[in-house]
N, CA and C atoms as an extended XYZ file, in Angstrom:
432
Properties=species:S:1:pos:R:3:atomname:S:1:resname:S:1:resid:I:1 pbc="F F F"
N         0.744       -1.319       -0.091 N   MET     1
C        -0.202        0.305        0.148 CA  MET     1
C         0.805        1.191        0.309 C   MET     1
N         0.435        2.404       -1.113 N   ASN     2
C         1.812        3.644       -0.518 CA  ASN     2
C         1.369        4.215        0.519 C   ASN     2
N         2.150        5.213        0.429 N   HIS     3
C         1.880        6.258        2.000 CA  HIS     3
C         0.634        6.744        1.813 C   HIS     3
N         0.658        7.495        0.263 N   ALA     4
C        -0.715        8.325        0.092 CA  ALA     4
C        -2.019        7.576        0.537 C   ALA     4
N        -2.314        6.777        0.140 N   LEU     5
C        -3.675        6.013        0.692 CA  LEU     5
C        -3.403        5.297        2.024 C   LEU     5
N        -2.349        5.008        2.742 N   THR     6
C        -2.249        4.642        3.911 CA  THR     6
C        -2.904        6.022        5.220 C   THR     6
N        -1.990        7.106        4.685 N   ALA     7
C        -2.288        8.603        5.413 CA  ALA     7
C        -3.911        9.075        5.393 C   ALA     7
N        -4.443        8.321        3.929 N   ALA     8
C        -5.593        9.163        3.795 CA  ALA     8
C        -6.787        7.929        4.515 C   ALA     8
N        -6.329        6.957        4.669 N   LEU     9
C        -7.134        6.245        5.471 CA  LEU     9
C        -7.077        6.306        6.719 C   LEU     9
N        -6.076        6.590        7.445 N   LEU    10
C        -5.822        7.351        8.862 CA  LEU    10
C        -6.346        8.659        8.885 C   LEU    10
N        -6.272        9.473        8.184 N   ALA    11
C        -6.944       10.533        8.417 CA  ALA    11
C        -8.625       10.208        8.529 C   ALA    11
N        -9.161        9.283        7.763 N   ALA    12
C       -10.590        9.116        7.497 CA  ALA    12
C       -11.072        8.581        9.218 C   ALA    12
N       -10.416        7.554        9.337 N   ALA    13
C       -10.462        6.909       10.766 CA  ALA    13
C       -10.347        7.788       11.881 C   ALA    13
N        -9.484        8.949       11.936 N   ILE    14
C        -9.141       10.113       12.820 CA  ILE    14
C       -11.025       10.628       12.896 C   ILE    14
N       -11.187       10.778       11.562 N   PHE    15
C       -11.979       12.119       11.274 CA  PHE    15
C       -13.532       11.193       11.864 C   PHE    15
N       -13.612       10.362       11.236 N   LEU    16
C       -15.095        9.261       11.698 CA  LEU    16
C       -15.086        8.771       13.047 C   LEU    16
N       -14.080        8.805       13.861 N   ALA    17
C       -14.155        8.217       15.123 CA  ALA    17
C       -15.312        9.221       15.698 C   ALA    17
N       -14.883       10.776       15.903 N   PRO    18
C       -16.282       11.522       16.401 CA  PRO    18
C       -16.912       11.469       16.321 C   PRO    18
N       -17.071       11.123       14.506 N   SER    19
C       -19.038       11.495       14.240 CA  SER    19
C       -19.254        9.707       15.061 C   SER    19
N       -18.861        8.888       15.307 N   THR    20
C       -19.647        8.084       15.796 CA  THR    20
C       -20.165        8.125       16.845 C   THR    20
N       -18.614        8.214       17.787 N   THR    21
C       -19.078        8.801       19.571 CA  THR    21
C       -20.486        9.987       19.845 C   THR    21
N       -20.444       10.667       18.497 N   LEU    22
C       -21.397       11.871       18.363 CA  LEU    22
C       -23.175       10.820       18.540 C   LEU    22
N       -22.794        9.986       17.252 N   ALA    23
C       -24.222        9.189       16.752 CA  ALA    23
C       -24.561        8.804       18.223 C   ALA    23
N       -23.677        7.960       18.979 N   GLN    24
C       -23.515        6.763       19.817 CA  GLN    24
C       -24.605        7.761       21.076 C   GLN    24
N       -23.885        9.125       21.562 N   SER    25
C       -24.370        9.782       22.652 CA  SER    25
C       -25.609       10.518       22.081 C   SER    25
N       -26.089       10.614       20.904 N   ALA    26
C       -27.204       11.031       20.338 CA  ALA    26
C       -28.152        9.446       20.518 C   ALA    26
N       -27.982        8.754       20.278 N   ALA    27
C       -28.856        7.489       20.365 CA  ALA    27
C       -29.463        7.071       22.260 C   ALA    27
N       -28.250        7.258       22.920 N   SER    28
C       -28.403        7.364       24.514 CA  SER    28
C       -29.340        8.237       25.121 C   SER    28
N       -29.305        9.909       24.093 N   ALA    29
C       -29.408       10.827       24.657 CA  ALA    29
C       -31.193       10.409       24.148 C   ALA    29
N       -31.403        9.869       23.100 N   ALA    30
C       -32.786        9.262       22.730 CA  ALA    30
C       -33.708        8.665       23.115 C   ALA    30
N       -33.186        8.190       24.537 N   GLY    31
C       -33.429        6.433       24.932 CA  GLY    31
C       -33.976        7.290       26.304 C   GLY    31
N       -33.827        5.992       27.033 N   ARG    32
C       -34.662        6.142       28.559 CA  ARG    32
C       -33.217        7.495       29.498 C   ARG    32
N       -34.517        8.461       30.124 N   HIS    33
C       -33.964        9.653       31.020 CA  HIS    33
C       -34.275        8.550       32.279 C   HIS    33
N       -34.130        9.766       32.922 N   HIS    34
C       -33.421        9.491       34.493 CA  HIS    34
C       -33.367       10.717       34.964 C   HIS    34
N       -34.047       10.759       36.311 N   VAL    35
C       -34.474       11.635       37.278 CA  VAL    35
C       -33.720       11.543       38.844 C   VAL    35
N       -33.803       11.727       39.381 N   VAL    36
C       -33.283       11.870       40.898 CA  VAL    36
C       -34.134       13.335       42.090 C   VAL    36
N       -34.999       12.109       42.597 N   ILE    37
C       -35.240       13.751       43.348 CA  ILE    37
C       -35.096       14.095       44.829 C   ILE    37
N       -34.753       15.014       45.404 N   GLN    38
C       -34.270       15.083       46.907 CA  GLN    38
C       -35.338       15.699       47.395 C   GLN    38
N       -35.410       15.136       48.325 N   VAL    39
C       -36.350       15.291       49.439 CA  VAL    39
C       -36.042       15.604       51.118 C   VAL    39
N       -35.357       16.649       51.570 N   SER    40
C       -34.279       16.504       52.972 CA  SER    40
C       -35.600       17.766       54.118 C   SER    40
N       -36.743       17.484       53.372 N   ASP    41
C       -38.028       18.600       54.519 CA  ASP    41
C       -38.565       17.696       54.849 C   ASP    41
N       -39.021       18.078       56.206 N   ASN    42
C       -40.197       17.752       57.028 CA  ASN    42
C       -41.025       18.619       56.874 C   ASN    42
N       -41.660       18.221       55.375 N   ASP    43
C       -42.447       19.540       54.978 CA  ASP    43
C       -44.285       18.503       53.846 C   ASP    43
N       -45.019       18.666       54.187 N   PRO    44
C       -46.150       18.051       52.948 CA  PRO    44
C       -45.741       18.854       52.302 C   PRO    44
N       -46.045       20.217       52.034 N   ALA    45
C       -46.093       21.167       50.764 CA  ALA    45
C       -44.806       20.614       50.080 C   ALA    45
N       -43.582       20.814       50.813 N   LYS    46
C       -42.539       20.172       49.949 CA  LYS    46
C       -42.710       18.819       49.192 C   LYS    46
N       -43.136       18.213       49.735 N   TRP    47
C       -43.359       16.628       49.198 CA  TRP    47
C       -44.377       16.522       48.245 C   TRP    47
N       -45.255       17.012       48.622 N   ASN    48
C       -46.234       17.359       47.440 CA  ASN    48
C       -45.499       17.785       45.754 C   ASN    48
N       -44.785       18.891       46.385 N   LEU    49
C       -44.184       19.198       45.285 CA  LEU    49
C       -43.108       18.815       44.545 C   LEU    49
N       -42.822       18.043       45.273 N   ALA    50
C       -41.803       16.879       44.813 CA  ALA    50
C       -42.389       15.430       43.683 C   ALA    50
N       -43.320       15.276       44.507 N   LEU    51
C       -44.366       14.183       43.958 CA  LEU    51
C       -44.879       14.712       42.865 C   LEU    51
N       -45.466       15.872       42.962 N   ASN    52
C       -45.588       16.569       41.656 CA  ASN    52
C       -44.475       16.702       40.341 C   ASN    52
N       -43.719       16.998       40.521 N   ASN    53
C       -42.189       16.751       39.826 CA  ASN    53
C       -42.383       15.622       39.601 C   ASN    53
N       -42.378       14.758       40.068 N   ALA    54
C       -42.568       13.358       39.508 CA  ALA    54
C       -43.519       12.777       38.365 C   ALA    54
N       -44.860       13.170       39.087 N   ARG    55
C       -45.646       12.584       38.196 CA  ARG    55
C       -45.941       13.633       36.908 C   ARG    55
N       -45.579       15.168       36.848 N   ASN    56
C       -45.349       15.672       35.583 CA  ASN    56
C       -44.249       15.375       34.828 C   ASN    56
N       -42.977       14.900       35.512 N   VAL    57
C       -41.542       13.909       34.183 CA  VAL    57
C       -42.571       13.005       33.828 C   VAL    57
N       -43.106       11.791       34.539 N   GLN    58
C       -43.672       11.320       33.953 CA  GLN    58
C       -44.963       11.258       32.782 C   GLN    58
N       -45.812       11.978       33.094 N   ALA    59
C       -46.404       12.259       31.773 CA  ALA    59
C       -46.097       13.572       30.955 C   ALA    59
N       -44.835       13.881       31.535 N   ASP    60
C       -44.422       14.578       30.153 CA  ASP    60
C       -43.185       13.712       28.905 C   ASP    60
N       -42.545       13.011       29.600 N   LEU    61
C       -41.736       11.995       28.753 CA  LEU    61
C       -42.482       10.662       28.586 C   LEU    61
N       -43.318       10.180       29.508 N   GLY    62
C       -43.828        8.965       29.032 CA  GLY    62
C       -43.405        7.916       30.212 C   GLY    62
N       -44.266        7.080       30.655 N   MET    63
C       -43.446        6.618       32.144 CA  MET    63
C       -42.417        5.407       31.688 C   MET    63
N       -42.710        4.929       30.914 N   ASP    64
C       -41.962        3.753       29.841 CA  ASP    64
C       -40.641        4.440       29.908 C   ASP    64
N       -40.825        5.655       29.296 N   ASN    65
C       -39.030        6.270       28.623 CA  ASN    65
C       -38.575        7.114       30.217 C   ASN    65
N       -38.455        6.948       31.387 N   VAL    66
C       -38.209        7.544       32.388 CA  VAL    66
C       -38.216        6.808       33.702 C   VAL    66
N       -36.842        6.752       34.435 N   ASP    67
C       -36.992        6.274       35.475 CA  ASP    67
C       -36.661        8.012       36.841 C   ASP    67
N       -37.269        7.501       37.710 N   VAL    68
C       -38.014        8.252       38.893 CA  VAL    68
C       -37.733        7.982       40.100 C   VAL    68
N       -36.336        8.322       41.164 N   GLU    69
C       -36.362        8.439       42.267 CA  GLU    69
C       -36.484        9.638       42.989 C   GLU    69
N       -36.740        9.556       44.318 N   VAL    70
C       -37.088       10.322       45.379 CA  VAL    70
C       -36.230        9.989       46.415 C   VAL    70
N       -35.401       10.587       46.893 N   VAL    71
C       -34.803        9.966       48.003 CA  VAL    71
C       -35.098       10.815       49.061 C   VAL    71
N       -35.648       10.442       49.724 N   ALA    72
C       -35.375       11.010       51.520 CA  ALA    72
C       -34.293       10.731       52.409 C   ALA    72
N       -33.998       11.631       53.063 N   TYR    73
C       -32.373       11.776       54.149 CA  TYR    73
C       -33.015       13.030       54.970 C   TYR    73
N       -32.340       13.206       56.267 N   GLY    74
C       -32.536       14.448       57.422 CA  GLY    74
C       -34.113       14.478       57.567 C   GLY    74
N       -34.787       15.323       58.166 N   PRO    75
C       -35.724       16.011       58.131 CA  PRO    75
C       -36.756       14.786       57.537 C   PRO    75
N       -36.404       14.785       56.044 N   GLY    76
C       -37.396       14.729       54.791 CA  GLY    76
C       -37.818       12.879       55.507 C   GLY    76
N       -37.158       12.600       55.475 N   LEU    77
C       -37.498       10.618       56.161 CA  LEU    77
C       -38.628       10.711       56.931 C   LEU    77
N       -39.060       11.776       57.706 N   ALA    78
C       -40.459       11.735       58.381 CA  ALA    78
C       -41.613       11.505       57.709 C   ALA    78
N       -41.614       11.962       56.870 N   MET    79
C       -42.595       12.035       55.897 CA  MET    79
C       -43.104       10.676       54.803 C   MET    79
N       -42.093        9.617       55.183 N   LEU    80
C       -42.036        8.227       54.969 CA  LEU    80
C       -42.512        7.417       55.889 C   LEU    80
N       -43.191        8.121       57.194 N   LYS    81
C       -43.165        7.193       57.857 CA  LYS    81
C       -45.080        6.891       57.728 C   LYS    81
N       -45.463        5.739       58.013 N   THR    82
C       -46.862        5.727       58.040 CA  THR    82
C       -47.806        6.244       58.064 C   THR    82
N       -47.802        6.949       58.989 N   GLU    83
C       -48.445        8.304       59.815 CA  GLU    83
C       -48.786        9.444       58.590 C   GLU    83
N       -47.331        9.463       58.003 N   SER    84
C       -47.513       10.550       57.447 CA  SER    84
C       -48.265       11.052       56.595 C   SER    84
N       -48.689       12.854       56.604 N   ALA    85
C       -49.507       13.558       55.993 CA  ALA    85
C       -49.767       12.987       54.073 C   ALA    85
N       -48.801       12.617       53.989 N   VAL    86
C       -48.617       12.673       52.524 CA  VAL    86
C       -48.367       11.143       52.067 C   VAL    86
N       -48.431       10.143       53.052 N   ALA    87
C       -48.486        8.480       53.250 CA  ALA    87
C       -49.144        7.895       51.721 C   ALA    87
N       -50.483        8.465       51.673 N   GLN    88
C       -51.402        8.006       50.448 CA  GLN    88
C       -50.790        8.513       48.968 C   GLN    88
N       -49.512       10.001       48.948 N   ARG    89
C       -49.304        9.850       47.526 CA  ARG    89
C       -48.261        9.300       47.411 C   ARG    89
N       -47.540        8.939       48.743 N   ILE    90
C       -46.265        8.662       48.308 CA  ILE    90
C       -46.770        7.057       47.649 C   ILE    90
N       -47.230        6.327       48.215 N   GLN    91
C       -47.991        5.204       48.385 CA  GLN    91
C       -47.825        5.033       46.691 C   GLN    91
N       -49.102        6.228       46.408 N   SER    92
C       -49.322        6.254       44.694 CA  SER    92
C       -48.286        6.364       43.809 C   SER    92
N       -47.591        7.185       43.723 N   ALA    93
C       -46.311        7.371       43.573 CA  ALA    93
C       -45.423        6.148       43.217 C   ALA    93
N       -45.106        5.873       44.406 N   SER    94
C       -44.675        3.968       44.208 CA  SER    94
C       -45.112        3.484       42.760 C   SER    94
N       -46.446        3.275       43.660 N   SER    95
C       -47.408        2.234       42.542 CA  SER    95
C       -47.065        2.765       40.859 C   SER    95
N       -47.098        3.980       40.843 N   GLN    96
C       -46.834        4.809       39.120 CA  GLN    96
C       -45.863        4.464       38.980 C   GLN    96
N       -44.591        3.652       39.440 N   GLY    97
C       -43.287        3.650       39.044 CA  GLY    97
C       -42.013        4.359       39.738 C   GLY    97
N       -42.835        5.349       40.269 N   VAL    98
C       -41.809        5.891       41.232 CA  VAL    98
C       -40.662        5.381       42.380 C   VAL    98
N       -39.532        5.111       42.079 N   GLY    99
C       -38.969        4.748       43.069 CA  GLY    99
C       -38.703        5.726       44.135 C   GLY    99
N       -39.316        5.412       45.954 N   VAL   100
C       -39.213        6.142       46.527 CA  VAL   100
C       -38.039        5.745       47.532 C   VAL   100
N       -36.867        6.329       48.083 N   ILE   101
C       -35.970        5.747       48.998 CA  ILE   101
C       -35.748        6.458       50.221 C   ILE   101
N       -35.365        5.641       50.993 N   ALA   102
C       -34.663        6.154       52.031 CA  ALA   102
C       -33.956        5.618       52.936 C   ALA   102
N       -33.002        6.891       53.457 N   CYS   103
C       -31.469        6.811       53.609 CA  CYS   103
C       -31.370        5.828       55.508 C   CYS   103
N       -31.047        5.005       54.849 N   GLU   104
C       -30.685        4.045       56.411 CA  GLU   104
C       -29.711        4.749       57.594 C   GLU   104
N       -28.547        5.860       56.941 N   ASN   105
C       -28.313        6.789       57.908 CA  ASN   105
C       -28.631        7.330       59.149 C   ASN   105
N       -30.343        8.033       58.400 N   THR   106
C       -30.975        8.759       59.360 CA  THR   106
C       -31.991        8.352       59.865 C   THR   106
N       -32.236        6.795       59.565 N   MET   107
C       -33.021        6.179       60.264 CA  MET   107
C       -31.958        5.238       61.392 C   MET   107
N       -31.224        5.367       61.230 N   LYS   108
C       -30.278        4.991       62.440 CA  LYS   108
C       -30.148        6.148       63.485 C   LYS   108
N       -29.815        7.810       62.674 N   ASN   109
C       -29.706        8.385       64.030 CA  ASN   109
C       -30.680        9.179       64.254 C   ASN   109
N       -32.214        8.336       63.914 N   THR   110
C       -33.287        9.009       64.461 CA  THR   110
C       -34.151        8.311       65.166 C   THR   110
N       -33.748        6.986       65.162 N   LYS   111
C       -33.905        5.632       65.650 CA  LYS   111
C       -35.253        4.921       64.929 C   LYS   111
N       -35.014        5.390       63.713 N   VAL   112
C       -36.502        4.700       63.047 CA  VAL   112
C       -35.999        3.596       62.210 C   VAL   112
N       -37.395        2.194       62.923 N   ASP   113
C       -36.502        1.730       61.897 CA  ASP   113
C       -37.639        0.717       60.328 C   ASP   113
N       -37.432       -0.045       59.800 N   ARG   114
C       -38.354       -0.485       58.453 CA  ARG   114
C       -39.669       -0.508       58.641 C   ARG   114
N       -40.255       -1.338       60.114 N   ALA   115
C       -41.568       -1.434       60.155 CA  ALA   115
C       -42.468        0.042       60.470 C   ALA   115
N       -41.655        1.094       60.933 N   GLN   116
C       -42.089        2.127       60.338 CA  GLN   116
C       -42.224        3.018       59.477 C   GLN   116
N       -41.344        2.371       58.156 N   ILE   117
C       -41.600        3.153       56.923 CA  ILE   117
C       -42.643        2.686       56.351 C   ILE   117
N       -43.013        3.310       55.331 N   LEU   118
C       -44.415        2.989       54.574 CA  LEU   118
C       -43.796        1.771       53.587 C   LEU   118
N       -45.019        0.754       53.117 N   GLY   119
C       -44.607       -0.332       52.286 CA  GLY   119
C       -44.188        0.450       50.805 C   GLY   119
N       -43.778       -0.663       50.284 N   GLY   120
C       -43.048       -0.213       49.150 CA  GLY   120
C       -41.667        1.009       48.566 C   GLY   120
N       -41.453        1.525       50.248 N   VAL   121
C       -39.749        2.015       50.202 CA  VAL   121
C       -38.687        1.035       49.854 C   VAL   121
N       -37.766        1.836       49.152 N   LYS   122
C       -36.652        1.418       49.211 CA  LYS   122
C       -36.008        1.858       50.112 C   LYS   122
N       -34.490        1.077       50.794 N   PHE   123
C       -33.691        1.545       51.341 CA  PHE   123
C       -32.632        1.382       51.120 C   PHE   123
N       -30.801        2.603       51.192 N   VAL   124
C       -30.005        2.777       50.419 CA  VAL   124
C       -29.172        3.097       51.791 C   VAL   124
N       -27.990        2.916       52.429 N   ASP   125
C       -27.263        2.966       52.991 CA  ASP   125
C       -27.103        4.862       53.743 C   ASP   125
N       -26.896        5.554       52.261 N   ALA   126
C       -26.536        7.343       52.337 CA  ALA   126
C       -27.256        7.746       51.503 C   ALA   126
N       -28.793        8.461       51.797 N   GLY   127
C       -28.998        8.855       50.801 CA  GLY   127
C       -28.287       10.215       49.373 C   GLY   127
N       -27.234       10.860       50.591 N   VAL   128
C       -26.916       11.551       49.616 CA  VAL   128
C       -25.993       11.083       49.156 C   VAL   128
N       -25.214       10.041       49.134 N   VAL   129
C       -24.019        9.484       48.431 CA  VAL   129
C       -25.527        8.280       47.422 C   VAL   129
N       -26.123        8.511       47.521 N   HIS   130
C       -26.768        7.767       46.411 CA  HIS   130
C       -27.572        8.891       45.300 C   HIS   130
N       -27.395        9.681       45.825 N   ILE   131
C       -27.681       11.265       44.878 CA  ILE   131
C       -26.617       11.297       43.803 C   ILE   131
N       -25.427       11.405       44.505 N   MET   132
C       -24.167       11.309       44.522 CA  MET   132
C       -23.989       10.084       42.972 C   MET   132
N       -24.050        8.986       43.517 N   LYS   133
C       -23.859        8.038       42.367 CA  LYS   133
C       -24.768        8.479       40.795 C   LYS   133
N       -25.996        8.727       41.311 N   ARG   134
C       -27.227        9.456       40.468 CA  ARG   134
C       -26.169        9.707       39.345 C   ARG   134
N       -26.205       11.264       39.970 N   GLN   135
C       -25.370       12.283       39.169 CA  GLN   135
C       -24.464       11.946       38.171 C   GLN   135
N       -23.315       10.974       38.735 N   ARG   136
C       -22.075       10.230       38.557 CA  ARG   136
C       -22.402        9.702       36.935 C   ARG   136
N       -24.108        8.509       37.190 N   GLU   137
C       -24.043        8.363       35.999 CA  GLU   137
C       -24.918        8.749       34.920 C   GLU   137
N       -25.112        9.863       35.215 N   GLY   138
C       -25.770       10.773       34.102 CA  GLY   138
C       -27.003       11.291       34.662 C   GLY   138
N       -27.914       11.074       35.956 N   TRP   139
C       -29.232       11.060       35.996 CA  TRP   139
C       -28.963       12.393       36.122 C   TRP   139
N       -30.432       13.255       35.960 N   GLY   140
C       -30.742       14.858       35.711 CA  GLY   140
C       -31.174       14.358       37.598 C   GLY   140
N       -31.055       15.697       38.491 N   TYR   141
C       -31.288       16.024       39.686 CA  TYR   141
C       -31.868       17.368       39.870 C   TYR   141
N       -32.792       16.469       40.944 N   VAL   142
C       -33.818       18.161       41.398 CA  VAL   142
C       -33.669       18.266       42.483 C   VAL   142
N       -34.253       19.436       43.064 N   ARG   143
C       -34.295       19.878       44.770 CA  ARG   143
C       -35.308       20.622       44.536 C   ARG   143
N       -36.832       20.056       44.721 N   PRO   144
C       -38.212       21.273       45.184 CA  PRO   144
C       -37.517       21.927       46.349 C   PRO   144
């Protein structure tokens, strides 16, 4: 093979490589969406806002096109208790595919056990770390 042809093929390979990466990025961007919503307030109004955000994201993008998680830690954990003012809304959101997640660090520090938490809620060791990991994975982040 002559040097001119080799150089031309190498230049074409270098030129096309970024296009392939952009095409792959565009394909993944057009795919499934992900959002994690932080709630660290013991306030039914904040929880209702967060749950409205989750519902609206699902309605706008389509439930099958988006993963939504609501992560509660600190004072926000109180709203995940069975006697919570927003218990019905949380359970409804959970049944509609919203992942509702409790921070076990907060549970330990506030002496709350799993039996006091609404059914369907998932648990992570550290809510803040879970949010950080999700952001690193490319998830959108919302704090109402």
